Each structure stands twice: as structure tokens, then as C-alpha cells.
All heavy atoms as an XYZ file, in Angstrom:
952
protein
N      74.701    -51.886     64.413
C      75.104    -50.588     63.918
C      74.484    -49.554     64.843
O      73.281    -49.516     64.984
C      74.577    -50.427     62.492
C      74.885    -49.099     61.878
S      74.063    -48.836     60.291
C      74.978    -49.905     59.247
N      75.286    -48.744     65.462
C      74.758    -47.741     66.385
C      75.287    -46.362     66.016
O      76.420    -46.214     65.615
C      75.172    -48.074     67.811
C      74.441    -49.272     68.369
C      74.430    -49.181     69.872
C      73.793    -50.392     70.455
N      72.400    -50.244     70.721
N      74.414    -45.380     66.143
C      74.772    -43.974     65.970
C      75.667    -43.724     64.763
O      76.738    -43.150     64.878
C      75.439    -43.446     67.243
C      74.501    -43.569     68.427
O      73.292    -43.383     68.235
O      74.981    -43.863     69.530
N      75.219    -44.172     63.616
C      75.983    -43.967     62.387
C      75.603    -42.639     61.755
O      74.459    -42.217     61.828
C      75.703    -45.096     61.396
O      76.091    -46.317     61.954
N      76.554    -42.006     61.132
C      76.322    -40.768     60.420
C      77.213    -40.816     59.189
O      78.428    -40.757     59.303
C      76.677    -39.572     61.309
C      76.397    -38.253     60.629
O      76.016    -38.196     59.472
N      76.605    -37.176     61.364
N      76.621    -40.942     58.027
C      77.427    -41.106     56.825
C      76.648    -40.679     55.600
O      75.454    -40.442     55.665
C      77.888    -42.560     56.686
C      76.777    -43.570     56.802
C      76.107    -44.011     55.677
C      76.396    -44.069     58.034
C      75.079    -44.925     55.775
C      75.368    -44.985     58.144
C      74.707    -45.421     57.006
N      77.321    -40.585     54.492
C      76.678    -40.280     53.211
C      76.809    -41.502     52.331
O      77.853    -42.134     52.270
C      77.349    -39.086     52.532
C      77.067    -37.801     53.244
C      77.454    -36.608     52.371
N      76.913    -35.401     52.964
C      75.705    -34.915     52.665
N      74.949    -35.492     51.784
N      75.268    -33.827     53.249
N      75.717    -41.838     51.665
C      75.765    -42.979     50.757
C      75.274    -42.559     49.384
O      74.327    -41.791     49.272
C      74.906    -44.162     51.258
C      73.442    -43.749     51.405
C      75.443    -44.757     52.529
C      72.501    -44.909     51.563
N      75.914    -43.054     48.335
C      75.339    -42.868     47.001
C      74.234    -43.911     46.838
O      74.331    -45.013     47.361
C      76.516    -43.151     46.069
C      77.408    -44.035     46.856
C      77.191    -43.703     48.307
N      73.182    -43.569     46.185
C      72.099    -44.531     46.001
C      71.498    -44.390     44.616
O      71.439    -43.299     44.067
C      71.011    -44.353     47.084
O      69.921    -45.220     46.783
C      70.508    -42.942     47.181
N      71.066    -45.497     44.078
C      70.424    -45.492     42.766
C      69.064    -44.790     42.825
O      68.493    -44.463     41.807
C      70.246    -46.926     42.271
N      68.559    -44.552     44.021
C      67.241    -43.961     44.180
C      67.300    -42.445     44.355
O      66.319    -41.839     44.736
C      66.531    -44.605     45.372
C      66.502    -46.090     45.272
N      65.770    -46.753     44.331
C      67.152    -47.040     45.958
C      65.954    -48.045     44.449
N      66.793    -48.240     45.429
N      68.447    -41.855     44.086
C      68.596    -40.420     44.243
C      69.620    -39.915     43.247
O      70.480    -40.650     42.802
C      69.064    -40.103     45.669
O      69.324    -38.737     45.796
N      69.531    -38.652     42.917
C      70.496    -38.067     41.991
C      71.641    -37.372     42.722
O      72.428    -36.675     42.131
C      69.803    -37.090     41.044
C      69.090    -35.967     41.782
O      69.102    -35.980     43.024
O      68.535    -35.093     41.110
N      71.738    -37.564     44.025
C      72.816    -36.954     44.799
C      73.136    -37.855     45.980
O      72.416    -38.802     46.279
C      72.400    -35.578     45.307
C      71.201    -35.643     46.254
C      70.843    -34.282     46.777
C      69.674    -34.429     47.754
N      69.438    -33.242     48.523
N      74.255    -37.556     46.659
C      74.530    -38.253     47.908
C      73.580    -37.723     48.972
O      73.282    -36.530     49.013
C      75.973    -38.005     48.361
C      76.959    -38.822     47.575
O      76.605    -39.827     46.969
N      78.203    -38.405     47.589
N      73.114    -38.608     49.808
C      72.203    -38.231     50.874
C      72.914    -38.332     52.208
O      73.699    -39.242     52.426
C      70.989    -39.171     50.903
C      70.091    -39.159     49.682
C      69.065    -40.279     49.779
C      69.394    -37.821     49.548
N      72.615    -37.413     53.095
C      73.137    -37.510     54.455
C      72.201    -38.427     55.233
O      71.004    -38.170     55.330
C      73.205    -36.150     55.120
C      73.791    -36.235     56.513
C      73.918    -34.890     57.149
C      74.542    -35.052     58.526
N      74.582    -33.797     59.253
N      72.762    -39.510     55.768
C      71.976    -40.487     56.511
C      72.546    -40.601     57.915
O      73.723    -40.898     58.081
C      72.003    -41.873     55.823
C      71.218    -42.893     56.636
C      71.477    -41.787     54.402
N      71.716    -40.352     58.916
C      72.098    -40.571     60.308
C      71.216    -41.688     60.831
O      70.017    -41.712     60.565
C      71.869    -39.320     61.144
C      72.706    -38.131     60.732
C      72.368    -36.904     61.546
O      72.300    -37.011     62.784
O      72.145    -35.851     60.933
N      71.820    -42.603     61.568
C      71.055    -43.708     62.119
C      71.429    -43.915     63.568
O      72.598    -43.860     63.917
C      71.338    -44.988     61.340
C      70.458    -46.138     61.759
S      71.181    -47.681     61.263
C      70.754    -48.648     62.677
N      70.434    -44.139     64.405
C      70.703    -44.513     65.790
C      69.812    -45.696     66.125
O      68.746    -45.873     65.554
C      70.458    -43.336     66.740
O      69.146    -42.871     66.621
N      70.285    -46.499     67.046
C      69.566    -47.713     67.389
C      70.219    -48.914     66.739
O      71.346    -48.841     66.269
N      69.498    -50.006     66.682
C      70.035    -51.256     66.140
C      69.084    -51.840     65.119
O      67.888    -51.572     65.143
C      70.224    -52.287     67.257
O      71.162    -51.833     68.192
N      69.649    -52.652     64.248
C      68.861    -53.417     63.294
C      68.759    -54.848     63.795
O      69.640    -55.317     64.516
C      69.521    -53.388     61.915
C      69.711    -52.000     61.309
C      70.529    -52.087     60.032
C      68.364    -51.352     61.036
N      67.698    -55.539     63.419
C      67.525    -56.925     63.845
C      68.695    -57.769     63.349
O      69.152    -57.638     62.219
C      66.207    -57.491     63.323
N      69.165    -58.615     64.202
C      70.307    -59.476     63.929
C      69.968    -60.523     62.866
O      68.805    -60.881     62.685
C      70.697    -60.191     65.231
O      71.617    -61.210     64.986
N      70.978    -61.019     62.183
C      70.769    -62.156     61.293
C      71.389    -63.417     61.900
O      71.570    -64.414     61.225
C      71.310    -61.909     59.868
C      72.780    -61.529     59.888
C      70.468    -60.849     59.163
C      73.415    -61.465     58.524
N      71.680    -63.366     63.200
C      72.186    -64.551     63.892
C      71.220    -65.058     64.953
O      71.395    -66.143     65.474
C      73.558    -64.278     64.541
O      73.429    -63.196     65.462
C      74.602    -63.951     63.492
N      70.198    -64.264     65.280
C      69.171    -64.720     66.221
C      67.875    -63.978     65.921
O      67.881    -62.883     65.370
C      69.595    -64.497     67.671
C      69.912    -63.074     68.018
C      70.483    -62.947     69.421
O      71.594    -63.430     69.649
O      69.782    -62.375     70.265
N      66.756    -64.579     66.278
C      65.451    -63.956     66.038
C      65.263    -62.796     67.002
O      65.463    -62.948     68.207
C      64.334    -64.979     66.242
O      64.427    -66.009     65.292
N      64.895    -61.645     66.460
C      64.658    -60.488     67.317
C      63.934    -59.397     66.549
O      63.782    -59.472     65.331
C      65.957    -59.943     67.899
C      66.920    -59.372     66.897
C      68.202    -58.828     67.535
O      68.354    -58.905     68.769
O      69.030    -58.313     66.796
N      63.521    -58.374     67.291
C      62.858    -57.197     66.731
C      63.574    -55.980     67.296
O      63.839    -55.922     68.495
C      61.398    -57.207     67.148
C      60.581    -56.106     66.544
C      59.165    -56.168     67.028
N      58.487    -57.261     66.362
C      57.204    -57.533     66.513
N      56.476    -56.805     67.323
N      56.650    -58.526     65.865
N      63.892    -55.012     66.431
C      64.599    -53.807     66.865
C      63.974    -52.577     66.224
O      63.485    -52.631     65.093
C      66.082    -53.863     66.446
C      66.901    -54.928     67.108
C      67.203    -54.611     68.563
O      67.151    -53.470     68.997
N      67.519    -55.638     69.329
N      64.036    -51.463     66.927
C      63.561    -50.184     66.406
C      64.754    -49.251     66.287
O      65.550    -49.128     67.215
C      62.509    -49.581     67.339
C      61.851    -48.286     66.866
C      61.026    -48.526     65.604
C      60.976    -47.699     67.962
N      64.879    -48.604     65.137
C      65.963    -47.640     64.939
C      65.387    -46.365     64.330
O      64.259    -46.337     63.856
C      67.059    -48.226     64.036
O      66.514    -48.685     62.826
N      66.192    -45.327     64.385
C      65.780    -44.022     63.873
C      66.737    -43.626     62.756
O      67.947    -43.682     62.927
C      65.826    -42.992     64.993
C      65.457    -41.592     64.583
C      65.554    -40.666     65.803
C      65.270    -39.235     65.464
N      65.405    -38.381     66.661
N      66.186    -43.245     61.616
C      66.963    -42.761     60.481
C      66.593    -41.302     60.250
O      65.412    -40.953     60.261
C      66.609    -43.524     59.200
C      67.241    -44.878     59.070
C      66.859    -45.932     59.874
C      68.204    -45.098     58.108
C      67.421    -47.183     59.736
C      68.773    -46.350     57.955
C      68.384    -47.398     58.765
N      67.600    -40.472     60.036
C      67.365    -39.106     59.570
C      68.045    -39.022     58.217
O      69.253    -39.203     58.102
C      67.916    -38.057     60.548
C      67.247    -38.200     61.912
C      67.713    -36.649     59.978
C      67.803    -37.303     62.988
N      67.242    -38.801     57.196
C      67.740    -38.763     55.814
C      67.453    -37.372     55.275
O      66.292    -37.004     55.078
C      67.057    -39.833     54.943
C      67.214    -41.222     55.570
C      67.625    -39.802     53.525
C      66.367    -42.290     54.931
N      68.511    -36.621     55.047
C      68.375    -35.228     54.600
C      67.280    -34.491     55.380
O      66.361    -33.909     54.821
C      68.124    -35.166     53.097
C      69.408    -35.319     52.307
O      70.495    -35.366     52.923
O      69.344    -35.397     51.068
N      67.375    -34.586     56.700
C      66.522    -33.880     57.654
C      65.092    -34.415     57.757
O      64.258    -33.833     58.431
C      66.529    -32.373     57.375
C      67.934    -31.791     57.486
C      67.983    -30.300     57.219
O      66.931    -29.640     57.272
O      69.084    -29.805     56.972
N      64.780    -35.525     57.097
C      63.481    -36.197     57.273
C      63.693    -37.340     58.260
O      64.645    -38.091     58.139
C      62.956    -36.751     55.954
C      62.496    -35.691     54.980
C      61.876    -36.365     53.762
C      61.304    -35.363     52.817
N      59.967    -34.930     53.190
N      62.789    -37.476     59.234
C      62.927    -38.490     60.278
C      62.027    -39.681     59.991
O      60.839    -39.520     59.705
C      62.563    -37.901     61.651
O      63.426    -36.784     61.910
C      62.720    -38.932     62.751
N      62.640    -40.872     60.077
C      61.909    -42.125     59.891
C      62.272    -43.080     61.024
O      63.434    -43.145     61.430
C      62.262    -42.778     58.549
C      61.795    -41.966     57.368
C      62.633    -41.039     56.759
C      60.495    -42.099     56.890
C      62.188    -40.272     55.694
C      60.052    -41.331     55.824
C      60.897    -40.426     55.227
O      60.449    -39.660     54.183
N      61.282    -43.793     61.521
C      61.530    -44.868     62.471
C      61.383    -46.174     61.709
O      60.458    -46.332     60.905
C      60.578    -44.788     63.664
C      60.976    -43.714     64.616
C      60.559    -42.411     64.428
C      61.818    -44.003     65.684
C      60.959    -41.403     65.288
C      62.226    -43.005     66.550
C      61.790    -41.700     66.352
N      62.320    -47.081     61.956
C      62.387    -48.320     61.196
C      62.348    -49.497     62.159
O      63.210    -49.623     63.033
C      63.679    -48.357     60.333
C      63.773    -49.666     59.572
C      63.707    -47.164     59.382
N      61.342    -50.339     61.987
C      61.214    -51.561     62.776
C      61.729    -52.711     61.925
O      61.274    -52.898     60.797
C      59.747    -51.803     63.151
C      59.451    -53.091     63.916
C      60.110    -53.070     65.288
C      57.948    -53.290     64.039
N      62.726    -53.424     62.430
C      63.250    -54.598     61.725
C      62.980    -55.827     62.573
O      63.035    -55.776     63.800
C      64.765    -54.478     61.446
O      65.450    -54.173     62.662
C      65.061    -53.404     60.416
N      62.682    -56.926     61.897
C      62.415    -58.180     62.599
C      63.046    -59.324     61.820
O      62.935    -59.394     60.598
C      60.913    -58.412     62.721
C      60.567    -59.682     63.454
C      59.066    -59.808     63.696
O      58.325    -58.836     63.630
N      58.635    -61.014     63.972
N      63.724    -60.210     62.555
C      64.334    -61.382     61.923
C      63.781    -62.651     62.554
O      63.453    -62.674     63.738
C      65.860    -61.348     62.069
O      66.221    -61.277     63.433
N      63.669    -63.680     61.736
C      63.238    -65.000     62.199
C      64.312    -65.989     61.767
O      64.483    -66.241     60.574
C      61.884    -65.358     61.588
C      61.286    -66.620     62.182
O      61.858    -67.150     63.166
O      60.255    -67.084     61.665
N      65.067    -66.475     62.726
C      66.254    -67.295     62.468
C      66.050    -68.704     63.008
O      65.492    -68.887     64.080
C      67.500    -66.663     63.146
C      67.647    -65.187     62.773
C      68.754    -67.461     62.867
C      67.816    -64.904     61.315
N      66.524    -69.689     62.263
C      66.503    -71.088     62.690
C      67.937    -71.534     62.949
O      68.783    -71.396     62.063
C      65.927    -71.956     61.568
C      64.776    -72.797     62.004
O      64.368    -72.754     63.149
N      64.246    -73.561     61.067
N      68.213    -72.034     64.135
C      69.528    -72.603     64.428
C      69.406    -74.113     64.285
O      68.583    -74.748     64.943
C      69.992    -72.221     65.826
C      70.319    -70.746     65.923
C      70.946    -70.372     67.236
C      71.235    -68.880     67.233
N      71.812    -68.416     68.464
N      70.237    -74.680     63.423
C      70.198    -76.111     63.160
C      71.056    -76.878     64.167
O      71.841    -76.283     64.912
C      70.660    -76.384     61.726
C      69.877    -75.628     60.642
C      70.456    -75.926     59.268
C      68.396    -75.986     60.686
N      70.911    -78.193     64.175
C      71.657    -79.025     65.125
C      73.162    -78.866     65.000
O      73.888    -78.986     65.979
C      71.266    -80.496     64.941
C      69.863    -80.800     65.420
C      69.490    -82.251     65.216
O      70.374    -83.090     64.972
O      68.288    -82.548     65.308
N      73.650    -78.592     63.786
C      75.092    -78.426     63.588
C      75.546    -76.990     63.873
O      76.629    -76.583     63.484
C      75.494    -78.861     62.183
C      74.897    -77.973     61.098
O      74.124    -77.045     61.428
O      75.202    -78.206     59.921
N      74.697    -76.204     64.533
C      74.949    -74.800     64.898
C      74.976    -73.847     63.714
O      75.335    -72.682     63.866
C      76.238    -74.650     65.721
C      76.078    -75.204     67.123
O      74.940    -75.187     67.642
O      77.091    -75.649     67.701
N      74.617    -74.305     62.528
C      74.512    -73.381     61.398
C      73.199    -72.612     61.526
O      72.288    -73.003     62.253
C      74.593    -74.127     60.064
O      73.535    -75.042     59.938
N      73.128    -71.514     60.828
C      71.997    -70.607     60.945
C      71.295    -70.483     59.593
O      71.945    -70.334     58.565
C      72.465    -69.218     61.412
C      73.040    -69.332     62.827
C      71.357    -68.200     61.357
C      73.714    -68.077     63.320
N      69.973    -70.521     59.624
C      69.158    -70.320     58.430
C      68.248    -69.124     58.697
O      67.539    -69.088     59.710
C      68.298    -71.573     58.121
C      67.366    -71.304     56.947
C      69.172    -72.778     57.868
N      68.286    -68.146     57.807
C      67.413    -66.981     57.947
C      66.072    -67.341     57.304
O      65.979    -67.483     56.095
C      68.021    -65.734     57.271
C      69.386    -65.421     57.874
C      67.070    -64.549     57.399
C      70.152    -64.355     57.134
N      65.048    -67.520     58.148
C      63.719    -67.867     57.642
C      63.005    -66.644     57.075
O      62.295    -66.747     56.087
C      62.873    -68.499     58.749
C      63.390    -69.863     59.167
C      62.636    -70.565     60.275
C      61.381    -69.993     60.777
N      60.787    -70.709     61.914
N      63.201    -65.488     57.706
C      62.531    -64.266     57.243
C      63.224    -63.040     57.825
O      63.825    -63.102     58.895
C      61.063    -64.278     57.658
N      63.136    -61.942     57.074
C      63.632    -60.648     57.547
C      62.636    -59.605     57.055
O      62.252    -59.614     55.879
C      65.035    -60.342     57.008
C      65.750    -59.273     57.809
C      66.541    -59.623     58.890
C      65.610    -57.932     57.516
C      67.189    -58.661     59.662
C      66.256    -56.959     58.276
C      67.037    -57.333     59.342
O      67.666    -56.386     60.106
N      62.197    -58.729     57.940
C      61.187    -57.738     57.570
C      61.583    -56.354     58.057
O      62.246    -56.208     59.085
C      59.835    -58.132     58.159
N      61.168    -55.356     57.290
C      61.457    -53.956     57.591
C      60.165    -53.159     57.401
O      59.519    -53.281     56.360
C      62.527    -53.398     56.626
C      62.785    -51.920     56.890
C      63.806    -54.208     56.688
N      59.773    -52.389     58.406
C      58.642    -51.483     58.300
C      59.155    -50.079     58.554
O      59.914    -49.844     59.487
C      57.551    -51.821     59.321
C      56.876    -53.120     59.050
C      55.791    -53.328     58.241
C      57.226    -54.403     59.581
N      55.464    -54.666     58.247
C      56.322    -55.347     59.059
C      58.230    -54.851     60.443
C      56.383    -56.693     59.373
C      58.293    -56.193     60.755
C      57.370    -57.098     60.224
N      58.720    -49.106     57.745
C      59.208    -47.733     57.833
C      58.041    -46.803     58.172
O      56.971    -46.883     57.545
C      59.874    -47.303     56.505
C      60.429    -45.881     56.616
C      60.971    -48.277     56.100
N      58.273    -45.925     59.166
C      57.261    -44.978     59.624
C      57.845    -43.570     59.605
O      58.996    -43.373     59.979
C      56.836    -45.295     61.065
C      56.335    -46.705     61.236
C      57.218    -47.735     61.526
C      54.993    -46.999     61.096
C      56.774    -49.036     61.677
C      54.539    -48.300     61.248
C      55.424    -49.319     61.539
N      57.047    -42.600     59.213
C      57.507    -41.208     59.203
C      57.263    -40.568     60.565
O      56.166    -40.677     61.125
C      56.760    -40.411     58.127
C      57.224    -38.975     58.049
C      56.422    -38.150     57.065
O      55.237    -38.443     56.834
O      56.994    -37.194     56.542
N      58.281    -39.920     61.109
C      58.243    -39.119     62.341
C      58.010    -39.893     63.631
O      58.571    -39.543     64.649
C      57.204    -37.993     62.250
C      57.576    -36.969     61.219
O      58.747    -36.684     61.010
N      56.585    -36.440     60.541
N      57.175    -40.909     63.631
C      56.857    -41.640     64.848
C      56.418    -43.052     64.462
O      55.720    -43.232     63.462
C      55.731    -40.911     65.587
C      55.514    -41.341     66.995
C      54.464    -40.486     67.698
O      54.023    -39.459     67.136
O      54.087    -40.868     68.804
N      56.814    -44.043     65.244
C      56.483    -45.438     64.934
C      55.050    -45.748     65.352
O      54.797    -46.421     66.340
C      57.470    -46.383     65.613
N      54.113    -45.235     64.571
C      52.694    -45.473     64.805
C      52.069    -45.933     63.492
O      52.497    -45.509     62.418
C      52.007    -44.186     65.278
C      52.495    -43.701     66.637
C      52.031    -42.319     66.961
C      50.561    -42.250     67.247
N      50.136    -40.904     67.699
N      51.054    -46.769     63.588
C      50.428    -47.351     62.403
C      50.016    -46.297     61.376
O      50.207    -46.477     60.171
C      49.215    -48.188     62.822
C      48.609    -48.958     61.681
C      47.488    -49.878     62.124
O      47.348    -50.136     63.339
O      46.750    -50.340     61.238
N      49.476    -45.176     61.831
C      49.016    -44.155     60.889
C      50.170    -43.432     60.186
O      49.956    -42.708     59.220
C      48.085    -43.141     61.574
C      48.703    -42.405     62.730
C      48.451    -43.062     64.082
O      48.154    -44.264     64.155
O      48.579    -42.351     65.088
N      51.397    -43.633     60.646
C      52.571    -43.011     60.019
C      53.333    -43.974     59.113
O      54.420    -43.651     58.647
C      53.518    -42.472     61.093
C      52.888    -41.344     61.883
O      51.907    -40.749     61.471
N      53.444    -41.069     63.038
N      52.785    -45.151     58.868
C      53.430    -46.170     58.028
C      53.605    -45.633     56.608
O      52.676    -45.072     56.021
C      52.541    -47.426     58.012
C      52.876    -48.416     56.937
C      53.904    -49.321     57.115
C      52.165    -48.438     55.742
C      54.223    -50.237     56.118
C      52.478    -49.344     54.755
C      53.498    -50.238     54.942
O      53.815    -51.133     53.961
N      54.833    -45.795     56.049
C      55.084    -45.327     54.680
C      55.673    -46.410     53.769
O      55.748    -46.219     52.564
C      55.991    -44.074     54.645
C      55.302    -42.892     55.310
C      57.344    -44.328     55.271
N      56.108    -47.552     54.330
C      56.638    -48.594     53.455
C      57.132    -49.799     54.213
O      57.277    -49.778     55.436
N      57.386    -50.885     53.438
C      57.875    -52.113     54.060
C      58.610    -52.970     53.042
O      58.501    -52.780     51.829
C      56.729    -52.933     54.641
C      55.879    -53.610     53.573
C      54.835    -54.516     54.189
C      53.978    -55.163     53.105
N      52.941    -56.007     53.662
N      59.349    -53.930     53.582
C      59.956    -54.990     52.797
C      59.901    -56.231     53.675
O      60.342    -56.216     54.813
C      61.409    -54.664     52.436
C      62.093    -55.675     51.516
S      62.661    -57.243     52.243
C      63.720    -56.738     53.541
N      59.314    -57.295     53.146
C      59.248    -58.563     53.854
C      59.881    -59.606     52.952
O      59.477    -59.770     51.800
C      57.785    -58.952     54.198
C      57.746    -60.314     54.870
C      57.144    -57.895     55.077
N      60.907    -60.280     53.480
C      61.606    -61.301     52.708
C      61.502    -62.619     53.471
O      62.121    -62.782     54.518
C      63.071    -60.899     52.515
C      63.783    -61.796     51.527
O      63.258    -62.824     51.109
N      64.979    -61.411     51.158
N      60.688    -63.518     52.948
C      60.539    -64.841     53.542
C      61.344    -65.799     52.683
O      61.187    -65.828     51.457
C      59.057    -65.256     53.609
C      58.310    -64.260     54.506
C      58.909    -66.683     54.114
C      56.818    -64.438     54.543
N      62.245    -66.557     53.317
C      63.170    -67.432     52.604
C      62.549    -68.181     51.437
O      61.476    -68.744     51.539
N      63.237    -68.164     50.307
C      62.808    -68.902     49.134
C      61.748    -68.206     48.293
O      61.345    -68.730     47.260
N      61.294    -67.025     48.695
C      60.282    -66.290     47.939
C      60.841    -64.929     47.543
O      61.787    -64.434     48.136
C      59.016    -66.085     48.782
C      58.317    -67.355     49.170
C      57.079    -67.035     49.983
C      56.390    -68.304     50.432
N      55.212    -68.004     51.248
N      60.213    -64.321     46.553
C      60.569    -62.961     46.174
C      60.206    -62.012     47.318
O      59.139    -62.158     47.915
C      59.798    -62.526     44.926
C      60.379    -63.029     43.629
C      61.737    -62.424     43.342
O      61.895    -61.189     43.418
O      62.643    -63.214     43.045
N      61.057    -61.053     47.639
C      60.708    -60.087     48.686
C      59.453    -59.304     48.310
O      59.242    -58.981     47.141
C      61.912    -59.153     48.739
C      63.021    -59.899     48.102
C      62.389    -60.825     47.098
N      58.635    -59.021     49.298
C      57.438    -58.202     49.107
C      57.794    -56.792     49.551
O      58.228    -56.581     50.679
C      56.313    -58.771     49.970
C      55.052    -57.955     49.967
C      54.048    -58.455     50.991
O      54.063    -59.647     51.342
O      53.246    -57.625     51.447
N      57.631    -55.824     48.648
C      57.995    -54.452     48.965
C      56.858    -53.517     48.610
O      56.127    -53.771     47.657
C      59.222    -54.012     48.169
C      60.461    -54.781     48.425
S      61.667    -54.216     47.230
C      63.131    -54.318     48.146
N      56.749    -52.430     49.384
C      55.817    -51.377     49.032
C      56.276    -50.092     49.700
O      56.961    -50.125     50.721
C      54.383    -51.714     49.428
C      54.118    -51.732     50.913
C      52.671    -52.062     51.250
O      52.001    -52.730     50.445
O      52.234    -51.650     52.333
N      55.924    -48.984     49.072
C      56.264    -47.681     49.638
C      55.290    -46.652     49.086
O      54.941    -46.699     47.907
C      57.692    -47.293     49.279
N      54.858    -45.737     49.946
C      53.990    -44.668     49.461
C      54.793    -43.811     48.481
O      56.005    -43.659     48.615
C      53.476    -43.821     50.625
O      54.536    -43.092     51.208
N      54.119    -43.285     47.493
C      54.810    -42.539     46.441
C      55.617    -41.367     47.000
O      56.761    -41.145     46.608
C      53.793    -42.045     45.408
C      54.453    -41.506     44.156
C      53.435    -41.244     43.071
O      52.487    -42.035     42.919
O      53.612    -40.232     42.370
N      55.046    -40.647     47.951
C      55.692    -39.476     48.526
C      57.011    -39.828     49.229
O      57.949    -39.042     49.231
C      54.740    -38.814     49.523
C      55.311    -37.614     50.229
C      54.362    -37.064     51.284
O      53.204    -37.515     51.372
O      54.798    -36.178     52.032
N      57.094    -41.018     49.829
C      58.255    -41.404     50.631
C      59.096    -42.498     49.970
O      60.033    -42.998     50.577
C      57.802    -41.884     52.016
C      57.082    -40.829     52.778
N      57.742    -39.847     53.482
C      55.764    -40.581     52.930
C      56.846    -39.044     54.032
N      55.646    -39.468     53.713
N      58.783    -42.852     48.741
C      59.423    -43.991     48.095
C      60.950    -43.899     48.085
O      61.638    -44.856     48.434
C      58.901    -44.135     46.667
C      59.359    -45.390     45.985
C      58.679    -45.570     44.642
O      58.409    -44.594     43.947
N      58.408    -46.800     44.290
N      61.485    -42.754     47.716
C      62.947    -42.598     47.658
C      63.573    -42.891     49.016
O      64.563    -43.611     49.116
C      63.313    -41.185     47.196
C      64.807    -40.914     47.221
C      65.159    -39.555     46.660
C      64.894    -38.457     47.639
N      65.431    -37.160     47.199
N      62.969    -42.390     50.088
C      63.536    -42.550     51.426
C      63.389    -43.982     51.940
O      64.286    -44.499     52.600
C      62.920    -41.531     52.385
C      63.199    -40.120     51.927
C      62.227    -39.384     51.275
C      64.462    -39.563     52.088
C      62.499    -38.092     50.818
C      64.740    -38.286     51.641
C      63.759    -37.554     51.000
O      64.040    -36.298     50.546
N      62.281    -44.625     51.623
C      62.102    -46.028     52.002
C      63.176    -46.877     51.330
O      63.808    -47.724     51.967
C      60.685    -46.534     51.646
C      60.588    -48.050     51.807
C      59.640    -45.833     52.498
N      63.434    -46.635     50.051
C      64.455    -47.413     49.353
C      65.859    -47.107     49.862
O      66.714    -47.986     49.895
C      64.344    -47.239     47.837
C      63.219    -48.037     47.252
C      62.106    -47.401     46.730
C      63.248    -49.425     47.262
C      61.051    -48.140     46.205
C      62.204    -50.171     46.746
C      61.097    -49.524     46.215
N      66.113    -45.875     50.299
C      67.408    -45.561     50.912
C      67.575    -46.367     52.200
O      68.631    -46.957     52.454
C      67.557    -44.047     51.175
C      68.755    -43.761     52.070
C      67.679    -43.289     49.862
N      66.528    -46.419     53.030
C      66.579    -47.227     54.253
C      66.887    -48.679     53.901
O      67.758    -49.312     54.506
C      65.245    -47.120     55.043
C      65.161    -48.197     56.117
C      65.091    -45.735     55.646
N      66.201    -49.220     52.900
C      66.436    -50.613     52.498
C      67.859    -50.813     51.976
O      68.485    -51.835     52.257
C      65.405    -51.048     51.450
C      63.955    -51.079     51.937
C      63.017    -51.430     50.784
C      63.766    -52.022     53.105
N      68.396    -49.835     51.241
C      69.778    -49.922     50.760
C      70.763    -49.976     51.927
O      71.709    -50.751     51.927
C      70.144    -48.724     49.870
C      69.543    -48.797     48.475
O      69.036    -49.874     48.101
O      69.576    -47.773     47.772
N      70.551    -49.121     52.940
C      71.433    -49.094     54.112
C      71.375    -50.438     54.832
O      72.407    -51.014     55.198
C      71.065    -47.935     55.064
C      71.806    -48.055     56.391
C      71.346    -46.594     54.405
N      70.175    -50.964     55.028
C      70.021    -52.252     55.720
C      70.665    -53.369     54.914
O      71.368    -54.226     55.463
C      68.538    -52.535     56.013
C      68.033    -51.535     57.058
C      68.338    -53.977     56.483
C      66.540    -51.555     57.278
N      70.472    -53.363     53.607
C      71.079    -54.389     52.741
C      72.602    -54.373     52.882
O      73.241    -55.418     53.001
C      70.668    -54.158     51.288
C      71.101    -55.252     50.334
C      70.623    -55.001     48.915
N      69.175    -54.841     48.839
C      68.558    -53.717     48.498
N      69.237    -52.630     48.209
N      67.248    -53.658     48.459
N      73.214    -53.203     52.880
C      74.670    -53.096     53.041
C      75.110    -53.577     54.406
O      76.119    -54.236     54.546
C      75.136    -51.656     52.804
C      75.077    -51.223     51.357
C      75.919    -52.102     50.445
O      77.091    -52.386     50.791
O      75.390    -52.528     49.404
N      74.335    -53.242     55.458
C      74.666    -53.681     56.813
C      74.613    -55.197     56.903
O      75.458    -55.825     57.542
C      73.715    -53.047     57.813
C      73.961    -53.484     59.213
C      74.927    -53.017     60.060
C      73.257    -54.501     59.930
N      74.859    -53.675     61.259
C      73.837    -54.593     61.200
C      72.184    -55.317     59.613
C      73.379    -55.470     62.158
C      71.738    -56.204     60.577
C      72.337    -56.273     61.834
N      73.614    -55.817     56.274
C      73.468    -57.266     56.330
C      74.604    -57.995     55.614
O      74.932    -59.133     55.964
C      72.120    -57.708     55.740
C      70.890    -57.324     56.550
C      69.626    -57.677     55.790
C      70.902    -57.988     57.914
N      75.223    -57.348     54.634
C      76.345    -57.968     53.908
C      77.580    -58.117     54.793
O      78.425    -58.950     54.533
C      76.715    -57.132     52.688
C      75.712    -57.208     51.571
C      76.193    -56.334     50.414
C      75.205    -56.324     49.280
N      75.668    -55.414     48.193
N      77.695    -57.271     55.820
C      78.889    -57.259     56.675
C      78.923    -58.449     57.597
O      78.013    -59.029     57.991
C      78.958    -55.972     57.482
C      79.173    -54.774     56.596
C      79.196    -53.521     57.432
C      79.358    -52.317     56.515
N      79.443    -51.094     57.201
């Protein structure tokens, strides 16, 4: 997904939010790490996604893990505001700072929809 600009309804907000995204999300067909930029109603977040994929002998793919880290304004440790780590067969681990919780969940909603495609 590159340079997207759209509005999404979300359960985490009482209105439609303007979401702009540039960059790429980690693939679910190969292991990789990607950095993307989200602008949600004029707030800037950098999102690091990482996937860990297993390719089996029959060429089928198993997603071992998918992780998302969200940073405000700049992708630096001190700007961390939330994450979601999903390791196959376990409940996803999620956290978000109270101040940024709505925006972290919007990012996760966008990624979840992208992964369905």
C-alpha cells in the first residue's frame, strides 16, 4: 500500500478520520520489516511493521508472527506510543499510551484491513 489517502469509519472514534499513509507495510508473503508514515487528522505517526513468515516445502506460507510499533512524529524509542505483536497461536499482545490510544487503534484497523486483501 503506497501513498494512500482515505477516510475510514472506526469503532475507536465518533467520526470519520482522515488517514494518509505513505510507505509500505510488512508483507505477509515473506519475512521483512517496513517503515511507513501515517497522518491521522493532522497527527503524524511512524509505523514499523515486521513479519516473520515460514515457507513450507509445498510452497504454502505460514505467518509465524506479525508486529506493529507506533511512534509519534519520529521513529525513535522515546516517541513510542503503542504496539501490537501477534505470534501465531497466541492472543495478540497490544498496548497504547492513553493519550494516543485512539490513533494507535486506527493504525491497527488500517493494517488489519490491508492484511485481509
